[in-house]
All heavy atoms as TSV, in Angstrom:
chain	resi	resn	atom	element	x	y	z
A	1	MET	N	N	2.221	-29.568	-12.714
A	1	MET	CA	C	3.077	-28.783	-11.850
A	1	MET	C	C	2.307	-27.532	-11.423
A	1	MET	O	O	1.712	-26.838	-12.240
A	1	MET	CB	C	4.352	-28.409	-12.625
A	1	MET	CG	C	5.277	-27.497	-11.874
A	1	MET	SD	S	6.775	-26.981	-12.774
A	1	MET	CE	C	7.479	-28.507	-13.283
A	2	SER	N	N	2.331	-27.235	-10.141
A	2	SER	CA	C	1.642	-26.054	-9.625
A	2	SER	C	C	2.418	-24.785	-9.970
A	2	SER	O	O	3.603	-24.839	-10.347
A	2	SER	CB	C	1.482	-26.153	-8.103
A	2	SER	OG	O	2.723	-25.940	-7.458
A	3	GLU	N	N	1.752	-23.659	-9.831
A	3	GLU	CA	C	2.408	-22.373	-10.071
A	3	GLU	C	C	3.581	-22.170	-9.111
A	3	GLU	O	O	4.629	-21.655	-9.482
A	3	GLU	CB	C	1.410	-21.224	-9.922
A	3	GLU	CG	C	0.302	-21.230	-10.964
A	3	GLU	CD	C	0.819	-20.967	-12.366
A	3	GLU	OE1	O	1.670	-20.073	-12.523
A	3	GLU	OE2	O	0.383	-21.677	-13.285
A	4	ARG	N	N	3.400	-22.576	-7.864
A	4	ARG	CA	C	4.462	-22.434	-6.860
A	4	ARG	C	C	5.680	-23.291	-7.246
A	4	ARG	O	O	6.827	-22.834	-7.160
A	4	ARG	CB	C	3.949	-22.832	-5.474
A	4	ARG	CG	C	4.949	-22.613	-4.351
A	4	ARG	CD	C	4.335	-22.916	-3.002
A	4	ARG	NE	N	3.188	-22.075	-2.723
A	4	ARG	CZ	C	3.247	-20.852	-2.188
A	4	ARG	NH1	N	4.417	-20.334	-1.877
A	4	ARG	NH2	N	2.165	-20.157	-1.960
A	5	GLU	N	N	5.427	-24.522	-7.671
A	5	GLU	CA	C	6.515	-25.397	-8.088
A	5	GLU	C	C	7.238	-24.828	-9.305
A	5	GLU	O	O	8.466	-24.884	-9.398
A	5	GLU	CB	C	5.980	-26.799	-8.402
A	5	GLU	CG	C	5.513	-27.558	-7.168
A	5	GLU	CD	C	4.724	-28.813	-7.509
A	5	GLU	OE1	O	4.069	-28.848	-8.584
A	5	GLU	OE2	O	4.763	-29.749	-6.698
A	6	ARG	N	N	6.470	-24.253	-10.232
A	6	ARG	CA	C	7.071	-23.634	-11.427
A	6	ARG	C	C	7.940	-22.445	-11.032
A	6	ARG	O	O	9.035	-22.241	-11.559
A	6	ARG	CB	C	5.965	-23.203	-12.394
A	6	ARG	CG	C	6.458	-22.490	-13.620
A	6	ARG	CD	C	7.075	-23.446	-14.616
A	6	ARG	NE	N	7.451	-22.705	-15.816
A	6	ARG	CZ	C	8.655	-22.722	-16.342
A	6	ARG	NH1	N	9.589	-23.487	-15.836
A	6	ARG	NH2	N	8.940	-22.010	-17.402
A	7	ALA	N	N	7.462	-21.637	-10.075
A	7	ALA	CA	C	8.234	-20.484	-9.611
A	7	ALA	C	C	9.535	-20.931	-8.964
A	7	ALA	O	O	10.595	-20.338	-9.216
A	7	ALA	CB	C	7.404	-19.654	-8.633
A	8	ILE	N	N	9.483	-21.977	-8.165
A	8	ILE	CA	C	10.695	-22.488	-7.520
A	8	ILE	C	C	11.658	-23.023	-8.567
A	8	ILE	O	O	12.874	-22.801	-8.491
A	8	ILE	CB	C	10.328	-23.561	-6.469
A	8	ILE	CG1	C	9.617	-22.891	-5.287
A	8	ILE	CG2	C	11.575	-24.305	-5.991
A	8	ILE	CD1	C	8.970	-23.854	-4.326
A	9	GLN	N	N	11.133	-23.707	-9.562
A	9	GLN	CA	C	11.958	-24.221	-10.648
A	9	GLN	C	C	12.675	-23.076	-11.375
A	9	GLN	O	O	13.869	-23.148	-11.648
A	9	GLN	CB	C	11.085	-25.011	-11.628
A	9	GLN	CG	C	11.843	-25.666	-12.746
A	9	GLN	CD	C	10.910	-26.379	-13.711
A	9	GLN	OE1	O	9.882	-25.834	-14.094
A	9	GLN	NE2	N	11.274	-27.603	-14.079
A	10	LEU	N	N	11.938	-21.994	-11.637
A	10	LEU	CA	C	12.547	-20.842	-12.299
A	10	LEU	C	C	13.583	-20.162	-11.407
A	10	LEU	O	O	14.629	-19.713	-11.886
A	10	LEU	CB	C	11.474	-19.844	-12.720
A	10	LEU	CG	C	10.604	-20.271	-13.895
A	10	LEU	CD1	C	9.422	-19.325	-14.052
A	10	LEU	CD2	C	11.424	-20.328	-15.166
A	11	LEU	N	N	13.298	-20.068	-10.104
A	11	LEU	CA	C	14.259	-19.460	-9.174
A	11	LEU	C	C	15.593	-20.195	-9.204
A	11	LEU	O	O	16.655	-19.582	-9.093
A	11	LEU	CB	C	13.706	-19.467	-7.753
A	11	LEU	CG	C	12.769	-18.335	-7.381
A	11	LEU	CD1	C	12.168	-18.571	-6.005
A	11	LEU	CD2	C	13.484	-17.006	-7.433
A	12	ASN	N	N	15.527	-21.492	-9.353
A	12	ASN	CA	C	16.760	-22.292	-9.377
A	12	ASN	C	C	17.594	-22.042	-10.620
A	12	ASN	O	O	18.773	-22.386	-10.646
A	12	ASN	CB	C	16.428	-23.775	-9.238
A	12	ASN	CG	C	15.950	-24.112	-7.847
A	12	ASN	OD1	O	16.352	-23.484	-6.877
A	12	ASN	ND2	N	15.079	-25.089	-7.740
A	13	THR	N	N	17.033	-21.402	-11.640
A	13	THR	CA	C	17.788	-21.117	-12.863
A	13	THR	C	C	18.330	-19.691	-12.912
A	13	THR	O	O	19.108	-19.360	-13.792
A	13	THR	CB	C	16.905	-21.334	-14.111
A	13	THR	OG1	O	15.857	-20.366	-14.127
A	13	THR	CG2	C	16.321	-22.731	-14.146
A	14	ILE	N	N	17.935	-18.857	-11.953
A	14	ILE	CA	C	18.349	-17.450	-11.954
A	14	ILE	C	C	19.733	-17.316	-11.326
A	14	ILE	O	O	19.971	-17.831	-10.235
A	14	ILE	CB	C	17.320	-16.585	-11.194
A	14	ILE	CG1	C	15.988	-16.622	-11.934
A	14	ILE	CG2	C	17.809	-15.156	-11.019
A	14	ILE	CD1	C	14.858	-15.987	-11.196
A	15	PRO	N	N	20.624	-16.605	-11.998
A	15	PRO	CA	C	21.967	-16.421	-11.428
A	15	PRO	C	C	21.918	-15.600	-10.139
A	15	PRO	O	O	21.042	-14.744	-9.954
A	15	PRO	CB	C	22.721	-15.660	-12.514
A	15	PRO	CG	C	21.804	-15.465	-13.655
A	15	PRO	CD	C	20.468	-15.986	-13.288
A	16	ASP	N	N	22.862	-15.879	-9.254
A	16	ASP	CA	C	22.888	-15.212	-7.942
A	16	ASP	C	C	22.885	-13.692	-8.048
A	16	ASP	O	O	22.265	-13.012	-7.235
A	16	ASP	CB	C	24.109	-15.666	-7.135
A	16	ASP	CG	C	23.956	-17.083	-6.605
A	16	ASP	OD1	O	22.832	-17.619	-6.633
A	16	ASP	OD2	O	24.971	-17.656	-6.162
A	17	TYR	N	N	23.565	-13.145	-9.050
A	17	TYR	CA	C	23.664	-11.685	-9.134
A	17	TYR	C	C	22.325	-11.026	-9.453
A	17	TYR	O	O	22.162	-9.827	-9.264
A	17	TYR	CB	C	24.745	-11.263	-10.134
A	17	TYR	CG	C	24.392	-11.471	-11.597
A	17	TYR	CD1	C	23.796	-10.464	-12.343
A	17	TYR	CD2	C	24.668	-12.679	-12.224
A	17	TYR	CE1	C	23.484	-10.660	-13.686
A	17	TYR	CE2	C	24.360	-12.879	-13.552
A	17	TYR	CZ	C	23.770	-11.867	-14.287
A	17	TYR	OH	O	23.457	-12.052	-15.601
A	18	LYS	N	N	21.335	-11.792	-9.907
A	18	LYS	CA	C	20.013	-11.236	-10.192
A	18	LYS	C	C	19.004	-11.474	-9.060
A	18	LYS	O	O	17.896	-10.952	-9.092
A	18	LYS	CB	C	19.447	-11.848	-11.470
A	18	LYS	CG	C	20.152	-11.417	-12.728
A	18	LYS	CD	C	19.456	-11.995	-13.947
A	18	LYS	CE	C	20.108	-11.540	-15.235
A	18	LYS	NZ	N	19.406	-12.111	-16.401
A	19	LEU	N	N	19.386	-12.233	-8.060
A	19	LEU	CA	C	18.437	-12.596	-7.006
A	19	LEU	C	C	17.965	-11.409	-6.174
A	19	LEU	O	O	16.846	-11.414	-5.666
A	19	LEU	CB	C	19.026	-13.686	-6.106
A	19	LEU	CG	C	19.052	-15.076	-6.728
A	19	LEU	CD1	C	19.720	-16.070	-5.783
A	19	LEU	CD2	C	17.659	-15.551	-7.092
A	20	ASP	N	N	18.796	-10.377	-6.022
A	20	ASP	CA	C	18.363	-9.195	-5.266
A	20	ASP	C	C	17.096	-8.594	-5.870
A	20	ASP	O	O	16.182	-8.183	-5.156
A	20	ASP	CB	C	19.461	-8.137	-5.208
A	20	ASP	CG	C	20.579	-8.502	-4.253
A	20	ASP	OD1	O	20.364	-9.367	-3.381
A	20	ASP	OD2	O	21.665	-7.917	-4.385
A	21	TYR	N	N	17.024	-8.544	-7.203
A	21	TYR	CA	C	15.844	-7.997	-7.875
A	21	TYR	C	C	14.621	-8.875	-7.624
A	21	TYR	O	O	13.523	-8.383	-7.377
A	21	TYR	CB	C	16.085	-7.879	-9.385
A	21	TYR	CG	C	17.260	-7.005	-9.735
A	21	TYR	CD1	C	18.429	-7.558	-10.228
A	21	TYR	CD2	C	17.201	-5.621	-9.565
A	21	TYR	CE1	C	19.520	-6.754	-10.559
A	21	TYR	CE2	C	18.277	-4.820	-9.892
A	21	TYR	CZ	C	19.428	-5.388	-10.383
A	21	TYR	OH	O	20.495	-4.595	-10.694
A	22	ILE	N	N	14.832	-10.175	-7.690
A	22	ILE	CA	C	13.738	-11.117	-7.496
A	22	ILE	C	C	13.232	-11.049	-6.057
A	22	ILE	O	O	12.028	-11.039	-5.804
A	22	ILE	CB	C	14.180	-12.557	-7.847
A	22	ILE	CG1	C	14.708	-12.638	-9.272
A	22	ILE	CG2	C	13.062	-13.549	-7.603
A	22	ILE	CD1	C	13.739	-12.208	-10.338
A	23	ILE	N	N	14.147	-10.981	-5.115
A	23	ILE	CA	C	13.770	-10.907	-3.702
A	23	ILE	C	C	12.978	-9.640	-3.430
A	23	ILE	O	O	11.961	-9.667	-2.732
A	23	ILE	CB	C	15.013	-11.010	-2.802
A	23	ILE	CG1	C	15.577	-12.434	-2.871
A	23	ILE	CG2	C	14.699	-10.616	-1.362
A	23	ILE	CD1	C	16.944	-12.596	-2.238
A	24	ALA	N	N	13.412	-8.519	-3.972
A	24	ALA	CA	C	12.679	-7.254	-3.776
A	24	ALA	C	C	11.268	-7.361	-4.330
A	24	ALA	O	O	10.299	-6.932	-3.692
A	24	ALA	CB	C	13.429	-6.105	-4.435
A	25	TYR	N	N	11.131	-7.946	-5.499
A	25	TYR	CA	C	9.803	-8.117	-6.106
A	25	TYR	C	C	8.941	-9.037	-5.249
A	25	TYR	O	O	7.770	-8.734	-4.982
A	25	TYR	CB	C	9.941	-8.680	-7.520
A	25	TYR	CG	C	8.604	-8.859	-8.188
A	25	TYR	CD1	C	7.951	-7.780	-8.771
A	25	TYR	CD2	C	7.982	-10.095	-8.198
A	25	TYR	CE1	C	6.715	-7.936	-9.365
A	25	TYR	CE2	C	6.741	-10.260	-8.787
A	25	TYR	CZ	C	6.115	-9.183	-9.370
A	25	TYR	OH	O	4.894	-9.334	-9.943
A	26	LEU	N	N	9.497	-10.145	-4.785
A	26	LEU	CA	C	8.732	-11.086	-3.969
A	26	LEU	C	C	8.300	-10.463	-2.644
A	26	LEU	O	O	7.195	-10.713	-2.164
A	26	LEU	CB	C	9.553	-12.357	-3.718
A	26	LEU	CG	C	9.769	-13.260	-4.925
A	26	LEU	CD1	C	10.752	-14.375	-4.588
A	26	LEU	CD2	C	8.453	-13.826	-5.422
A	27	GLN	N	N	9.175	-9.644	-2.065
A	27	GLN	CA	C	8.800	-8.976	-0.814
A	27	GLN	C	C	7.607	-8.057	-1.042
A	27	GLN	O	O	6.686	-8.013	-0.234
A	27	GLN	CB	C	9.983	-8.191	-0.243
A	27	GLN	CG	C	11.026	-9.076	0.383
A	27	GLN	CD	C	12.260	-8.316	0.816
A	27	GLN	OE1	O	12.624	-7.297	0.230
A	27	GLN	NE2	N	12.934	-8.823	1.830
A	28	GLY	N	N	7.614	-7.342	-2.141
A	28	GLY	CA	C	6.479	-6.475	-2.447
A	28	GLY	C	C	5.215	-7.266	-2.690
A	28	GLY	O	O	4.136	-6.893	-2.237
A	29	ALA	N	N	5.330	-8.382	-3.380
A	29	ALA	CA	C	4.165	-9.217	-3.662
A	29	ALA	C	C	3.632	-9.872	-2.393
A	29	ALA	O	O	2.424	-10.081	-2.251
A	29	ALA	CB	C	4.522	-10.278	-4.697
A	30	ALA	N	N	4.517	-10.190	-1.459
A	30	ALA	CA	C	4.102	-10.859	-0.226
A	30	ALA	C	C	3.339	-9.931	0.712
A	30	ALA	O	O	2.541	-10.389	1.528
A	30	ALA	CB	C	5.327	-11.438	0.489
A	31	ILE	N	N	3.590	-8.631	0.597
A	31	ILE	CA	C	2.919	-7.672	1.476
A	31	ILE	C	C	1.426	-7.628	1.197
A	31	ILE	O	O	0.615	-7.510	2.085
A	31	ILE	CB	C	3.541	-6.268	1.329
A	31	ILE	CG1	C	4.946	-6.286	1.898
A	31	ILE	CG2	C	2.700	-5.208	2.022
A	31	ILE	CD1	C	5.734	-5.022	1.637
A	32	GLY	N	N	1.065	-7.744	-0.066
A	32	GLY	CA	C	-0.341	-7.694	-0.408
A	32	GLY	C	C	-0.829	-6.280	-0.603
A	32	GLY	O	O	-0.058	-5.330	-0.631
A	33	GLU	N	N	-2.111	-6.156	-0.737
A	33	GLU	CA	C	-2.721	-4.854	-0.986
A	33	GLU	C	C	-3.263	-4.263	0.304
A	33	GLU	O	O	-3.767	-4.974	1.162
A	33	GLU	CB	C	-3.876	-5.001	-1.970
A	33	GLU	CG	C	-3.464	-5.466	-3.333
A	33	GLU	CD	C	-4.651	-5.579	-4.270
A	33	GLU	OE1	O	-5.656	-4.880	-4.070
A	33	GLU	OE2	O	-4.556	-6.387	-5.186
A	34	ASN	N	N	-3.166	-2.965	0.399
A	34	ASN	CA	C	-3.793	-2.248	1.505
A	34	ASN	C	C	-5.121	-1.729	1.004
A	34	ASN	O	O	-5.164	-0.782	0.221
A	34	ASN	CB	C	-2.918	-1.082	1.973
A	34	ASN	CG	C	-1.666	-1.560	2.651
A	34	ASN	OD1	O	-1.663	-2.620	3.248
A	34	ASN	ND2	N	-0.616	-0.784	2.575
A	35	ARG	N	N	-6.181	-2.355	1.426
A	35	ARG	CA	C	-7.503	-1.933	0.992
A	35	ARG	C	C	-8.130	-1.051	2.063
A	35	ARG	O	O	-8.060	-1.365	3.250
A	35	ARG	CB	C	-8.381	-3.156	0.735
A	35	ARG	CG	C	-7.861	-3.966	-0.408
A	35	ARG	CD	C	-8.770	-5.087	-0.737
A	35	ARG	NE	N	-8.209	-5.836	-1.852
A	35	ARG	CZ	C	-8.681	-6.959	-2.280
A	35	ARG	NH1	N	-9.728	-7.496	-1.704
A	35	ARG	NH2	N	-8.118	-7.569	-3.290
A	36	PRO	N	N	-8.747	0.044	1.647
A	36	PRO	CA	C	-9.377	0.922	2.627
A	36	PRO	C	C	-10.560	0.231	3.308
A	36	PRO	O	O	-11.278	-0.545	2.674
A	36	PRO	CB	C	-9.848	2.119	1.803
A	36	PRO	CG	C	-9.654	1.769	0.377
A	36	PRO	CD	C	-8.846	0.535	0.290
A	37	ASN	N	N	-10.754	0.539	4.598
A	37	ASN	CA	C	-11.882	-0.022	5.317
A	37	ASN	C	C	-13.156	0.752	4.978
A	37	ASN	O	O	-13.132	1.743	4.237
A	37	ASN	CB	C	-11.616	-0.051	6.824
A	37	ASN	CG	C	-11.436	1.337	7.422
A	37	ASN	OD1	O	-11.869	2.333	6.857
A	37	ASN	ND2	N	-10.779	1.402	8.571
A	38	ALA	N	N	-14.274	0.310	5.519
A	38	ALA	CA	C	-15.574	0.901	5.193
A	38	ALA	C	C	-15.633	2.385	5.567
A	38	ALA	O	O	-16.192	3.199	4.822
A	38	ALA	CB	C	-16.690	0.134	5.899
A	39	GLU	N	N	-15.051	2.763	6.700
A	39	GLU	CA	C	-15.074	4.164	7.134
A	39	GLU	C	C	-14.286	5.048	6.163
A	39	GLU	O	O	-14.728	6.142	5.803
A	39	GLU	CB	C	-14.495	4.287	8.542
A	39	GLU	CG	C	-14.538	5.691	9.103
A	39	GLU	CD	C	-13.978	5.786	10.507
A	39	GLU	OE1	O	-13.510	4.762	11.058
A	39	GLU	OE2	O	-13.999	6.895	11.049
A	40	THR	N	N	-13.139	4.565	5.715
A	40	THR	CA	C	-12.329	5.321	4.762
A	40	THR	C	C	-13.051	5.450	3.428
A	40	THR	O	O	-13.061	6.525	2.818
A	40	THR	CB	C	-10.962	4.647	4.571
A	40	THR	OG1	O	-10.302	4.589	5.843
A	40	THR	CG2	C	-10.092	5.409	3.583
A	41	LEU	N	N	-13.654	4.362	2.957
A	41	LEU	CA	C	-14.403	4.405	1.698
A	41	LEU	C	C	-15.558	5.409	1.782
A	41	LEU	O	O	-15.799	6.170	0.843
A	41	LEU	CB	C	-14.936	3.016	1.350
A	41	LEU	CG	C	-13.883	2.006	0.908
A	41	LEU	CD1	C	-14.507	0.620	0.800
A	41	LEU	CD2	C	-13.239	2.416	-0.393
A	42	ALA	N	N	-16.259	5.416	2.911
A	42	ALA	CA	C	-17.367	6.356	3.095
A	42	ALA	C	C	-16.856	7.795	3.096
A	42	ALA	O	O	-17.485	8.686	2.510
A	42	ALA	CB	C	-18.117	6.047	4.388
A	43	SER	N	N	-15.712	8.030	3.717
A	43	SER	CA	C	-15.133	9.380	3.759
A	43	SER	C	C	-14.722	9.838	2.368
A	43	SER	O	O	-14.935	10.990	1.987
A	43	SER	CB	C	-13.916	9.413	4.688
A	43	SER	OG	O	-14.302	9.123	6.005
A	44	MET	N	N	-14.129	8.940	1.593
A	44	MET	CA	C	-13.722	9.298	0.232
A	44	MET	C	C	-14.945	9.599	-0.630
A	44	MET	O	O	-14.942	10.549	-1.412
A	44	MET	CB	C	-12.882	8.163	-0.372
A	44	MET	CG	C	-11.542	8.032	0.310
A	44	MET	SD	S	-10.378	6.718	-0.215
A	44	MET	CE	C	-11.212	5.683	-1.315
A	45	GLN	N	N	-15.998	8.817	-0.447
A	45	GLN	CA	C	-17.230	9.044	-1.202
A	45	GLN	C	C	-17.843	10.393	-0.835
A	45	GLN	O	O	-18.320	11.132	-1.703
A	45	GLN	CB	C	-18.233	7.916	-0.925
A	45	GLN	CG	C	-19.478	7.989	-1.762
A	45	GLN	CD	C	-19.190	7.742	-3.233
A	45	GLN	OE1	O	-18.410	6.862	-3.574
A	45	GLN	NE2	N	-19.807	8.509	-4.099
A	46	GLU	N	N	-17.801	10.728	0.456
A	46	GLU	CA	C	-18.325	12.013	0.912
A	46	GLU	C	C	-17.585	13.164	0.240
A	46	GLU	O	O	-18.197	14.120	-0.240
A	46	GLU	CB	C	-18.195	12.111	2.433
A	46	GLU	CG	C	-18.732	13.398	3.024
A	46	GLU	CD	C	-18.556	13.469	4.533
A	46	GLU	OE1	O	-17.937	12.561	5.121
A	46	GLU	OE2	O	-19.042	14.445	5.112
A	47	LEU	N	N	-16.259	13.081	0.189
A	47	LEU	CA	C	-15.474	14.138	-0.458
A	47	LEU	C	C	-15.759	14.215	-1.953
A	47	LEU	O	O	-15.857	15.307	-2.519
A	47	LEU	CB	C	-13.981	13.902	-0.235
A	47	LEU	CG	C	-13.456	14.233	1.161
A	47	LEU	CD1	C	-12.013	13.776	1.311
A	47	LEU	CD2	C	-13.580	15.717	1.452
A	48	GLU	N	N	-15.901	13.057	-2.602
A	48	GLU	CA	C	-16.191	13.047	-4.036
A	48	GLU	C	C	-17.547	13.668	-4.345
A	48	GLU	O	O	-17.757	14.219	-5.426
A	48	GLU	CB	C	-16.137	11.614	-4.573
A	48	GLU	CG	C	-14.724	11.066	-4.633
A	48	GLU	CD	C	-14.677	9.582	-4.971
A	48	GLU	OE1	O	-15.735	8.972	-5.215
A	48	GLU	OE2	O	-13.563	9.029	-4.992
A	49	ASN	N	N	-18.461	13.614	-3.390
A	49	ASN	CA	C	-19.799	14.186	-3.572
A	49	ASN	C	C	-19.895	15.632	-3.097
A	49	ASN	O	O	-20.987	16.178	-2.956
A	49	ASN	CB	C	-20.847	13.326	-2.861
A	49	ASN	CG	C	-21.002	11.970	-3.513
A	49	ASN	OD1	O	-20.784	11.825	-4.706
A	49	ASN	ND2	N	-21.374	10.973	-2.729
A	50	GLY	N	N	-18.740	16.251	-2.808
A	50	GLY	CA	C	-18.724	17.656	-2.435
A	50	GLY	C	C	-18.885	17.920	-0.958
A	50	GLY	O	O	-18.943	19.065	-0.534
A	51	GLY	N	N	-18.949	16.890	-0.136
A	51	GLY	CA	C	-19.094	17.069	1.312
A	51	GLY	C	C	-17.752	16.990	2.001
A	51	GLY	O	O	-16.698	17.017	1.380
A	52	GLY	N	N	-17.815	16.891	3.308
A	52	GLY	CA	C	-16.599	16.743	4.101
A	52	GLY	C	C	-15.827	18.040	4.229
A	52	GLY	O	O	-16.218	19.082	3.728
A	53	THR	N	N	-14.713	17.959	4.919
A	53	THR	CA	C	-13.847	19.107	5.135
A	53	THR	C	C	-12.434	18.748	4.716
A	53	THR	O	O	-11.912	17.713	5.119
A	53	THR	CB	C	-13.839	19.502	6.629
A	53	THR	OG1	O	-15.173	19.760	7.038
A	53	THR	CG2	C	-12.992	20.728	6.868
A	54	VAL	N	N	-11.823	19.599	3.932
A	54	VAL	CA	C	-10.446	19.381	3.497
A	54	VAL	C	C	-9.568	20.402	4.210
A	54	VAL	O	O	-9.807	21.606	4.123
A	54	VAL	CB	C	-10.309	19.534	1.962
A	54	VAL	CG1	C	-8.859	19.378	1.537
A	54	VAL	CG2	C	-11.197	18.534	1.249
A	55	PHE	N	N	-8.572	19.927	4.946
A	55	PHE	CA	C	-7.653	20.806	5.659
A	55	PHE	C	C	-6.551	21.214	4.700
A	55	PHE	O	O	-5.944	20.369	4.040
A	55	PHE	CB	C	-7.070	20.097	6.880
A	55	PHE	CG	C	-6.262	21.003	7.751
A	55	PHE	CD1	C	-6.881	21.805	8.694
A	55	PHE	CD2	C	-4.888	21.075	7.613
A	55	PHE	CE1	C	-6.141	22.656	9.493
A	55	PHE	CE2	C	-4.135	21.916	8.403
A	55	PHE	CZ	C	-4.767	22.711	9.346
A	56	LYS	N	N	-6.259	22.521	4.621
A	56	LYS	CA	C	-5.278	23.007	3.651
A	56	LYS	C	C	-4.032	23.590	4.288
A	56	LYS	O	O	-3.242	24.218	3.613
A	56	LYS	CB	C	-5.937	24.037	2.737
A	56	LYS	CG	C	-7.034	23.422	1.909
A	56	LYS	CD	C	-7.530	24.334	0.854
A	56	LYS	CE	C	-8.656	23.616	0.136
A	56	LYS	NZ	N	-8.899	24.039	-1.181
A	57	GLY	N	N	-3.834	23.362	5.556
A	57	GLY	CA	C	-2.638	23.877	6.224
A	57	GLY	C	C	-1.542	22.828	6.287
A	57	GLY	O	O	-1.601	21.791	5.632
A	58	SER	N	N	-0.539	23.113	7.117
A	58	SER	CA	C	0.568	22.171	7.286
A	58	SER	C	C	0.166	21.069	8.265
A	58	SER	O	O	-0.835	21.176	8.978
A	58	SER	CB	C	1.796	22.904	7.835
A	58	SER	OG	O	1.540	23.325	9.171
A	59	ALA	N	N	0.958	20.014	8.301
A	59	ALA	CA	C	0.708	18.929	9.250
A	59	ALA	C	C	0.788	19.457	10.684
A	59	ALA	O	O	-0.011	19.080	11.549
A	59	ALA	CB	C	1.702	17.798	9.032
A	60	HIS	N	N	1.718	20.352	10.930
A	60	HIS	CA	C	1.855	20.952	12.272
A	60	HIS	C	C	0.580	21.697	12.652
A	60	HIS	O	O	0.080	21.558	13.774
A	60	HIS	CB	C	3.063	21.893	12.297
A	60	HIS	CG	C	3.272	22.532	13.626
A	60	HIS	ND1	N	2.739	23.750	13.969
A	60	HIS	CD2	C	3.967	22.101	14.714
A	60	HIS	CE1	C	3.077	24.048	15.205
A	60	HIS	NE2	N	3.833	23.067	15.677
A	61	ASP	N	N	0.058	22.498	11.721
A	61	ASP	CA	C	-1.168	23.246	11.989
A	61	ASP	C	C	-2.348	22.309	12.231
A	61	ASP	O	O	-3.191	22.556	13.084
A	61	ASP	CB	C	-1.495	24.190	10.830
A	61	ASP	CG	C	-0.478	25.313	10.693
A	61	ASP	OD1	O	0.265	25.575	11.660
A	61	ASP	OD2	O	-0.431	25.910	9.599
A	62	PHE	N	N	-2.398	21.207	11.472
A	62	PHE	CA	C	-3.478	20.246	11.630
A	62	PHE	C	C	-3.439	19.613	13.017
A	62	PHE	O	O	-4.442	19.539	13.719
A	62	PHE	CB	C	-3.392	19.164	10.554
A	62	PHE	CG	C	-4.423	18.088	10.713
A	62	PHE	CD1	C	-5.746	18.321	10.351
A	62	PHE	CD2	C	-4.090	16.845	11.224
A	62	PHE	CE1	C	-6.704	17.338	10.503
A	62	PHE	CE2	C	-5.041	15.861	11.376
A	62	PHE	CZ	C	-6.356	16.104	11.014
A	63	ILE	N	N	-2.252	19.183	13.439
A	63	ILE	CA	C	-2.122	18.551	14.751
A	63	ILE	C	C	-2.458	19.547	15.847
A	63	ILE	O	O	-3.143	19.222	16.810
A	63	ILE	CB	C	-0.704	17.966	14.927
A	63	ILE	CG1	C	-0.539	16.782	13.967
A	63	ILE	CG2	C	-0.456	17.536	16.371
A	63	ILE	CD1	C	0.870	16.269	13.853
A	64	SER	N	N	-2.000	20.791	15.708
A	64	SER	CA	C	-2.320	21.819	16.694
A	64	SER	C	C	-3.819	22.039	16.800
A	64	SER	O	O	-4.382	22.142	17.889
A	64	SER	CB	C	-1.628	23.142	16.328
A	64	SER	OG	O	-0.231	23.002	16.407
A	65	ALA	N	N	-4.493	22.077	15.639
A	65	ALA	CA	C	-5.954	22.269	15.634
A	65	ALA	C	C	-6.644	21.089	16.296
A	65	ALA	O	O	-7.626	21.267	17.041
A	65	ALA	CB	C	-6.456	22.452	14.213
A	66	MET	N	N	-6.166	19.890	16.090
A	66	MET	CA	C	-6.778	18.696	16.691
A	66	MET	C	C	-6.597	18.694	18.192
A	66	MET	O	O	-7.468	18.283	18.946
A	66	MET	CB	C	-6.173	17.421	16.095
A	66	MET	CG	C	-6.534	17.162	14.664
A	66	MET	SD	S	-8.274	16.734	14.435
A	66	MET	CE	C	-8.979	18.274	13.899
A	67	LEU	N	N	-5.439	19.164	18.662
A	67	LEU	CA	C	-5.175	19.203	20.086
A	67	LEU	C	C	-5.993	20.262	20.802
A	67	LEU	O	O	-6.247	20.148	21.995
A	67	LEU	CB	C	-3.680	19.413	20.333
A	67	LEU	CG	C	-2.764	18.246	19.934
A	67	LEU	CD1	C	-1.306	18.638	20.104
A	67	LEU	CD2	C	-3.090	17.010	20.722
A	68	GLU	N	N	-6.399	21.303	20.075
A	68	GLU	CA	C	-7.208	22.363	20.685
A	68	GLU	C	C	-8.637	21.911	20.933
A	68	GLU	O	O	-9.283	22.387	21.844
A	68	GLU	CB	C	-7.228	23.602	19.767
A	68	GLU	CG	C	-5.915	24.340	19.744
A	68	GLU	CD	C	-5.931	25.500	18.746
A	68	GLU	OE1	O	-7.000	25.792	18.186
A	68	GLU	OE2	O	-4.873	26.088	18.539
A	69	ASP	N	N	-9.137	20.992	20.119
A	69	ASP	CA	C	-10.538	20.539	20.253
A	69	ASP	C	C	-10.760	19.682	21.445
A	69	ASP	O	O	-10.238	19.059	22.095
A	69	ASP	CB	C	-10.978	19.787	18.997
A	69	ASP	CG	C	-11.136	20.746	17.827
A	69	ASP	OD1	O	-11.197	21.953	18.060
A	69	ASP	OD2	O	-11.197	20.247	16.693
C-alpha cells in the first residue's frame, strides 16, 4: 500500500468533527516551502558578512525614499 493510499484509508476513519483540523494541515502541506532565490540568498549572505544596507525607518519612510531616487 502506498503512502497516499494509507493516508486516504486513515482519512476515512476520522470523524467529521475533526476534519477541519486535517484539512487545515493538508492545505499547509500542499502549499510547500518558499525557498529564497539566488539573489535573496546572496543578499542575506552579504548582510551576514557585515555588508549591505539595513533601513531602520518605517515602511512609509522606506517607500518615500525609494520614490525619491
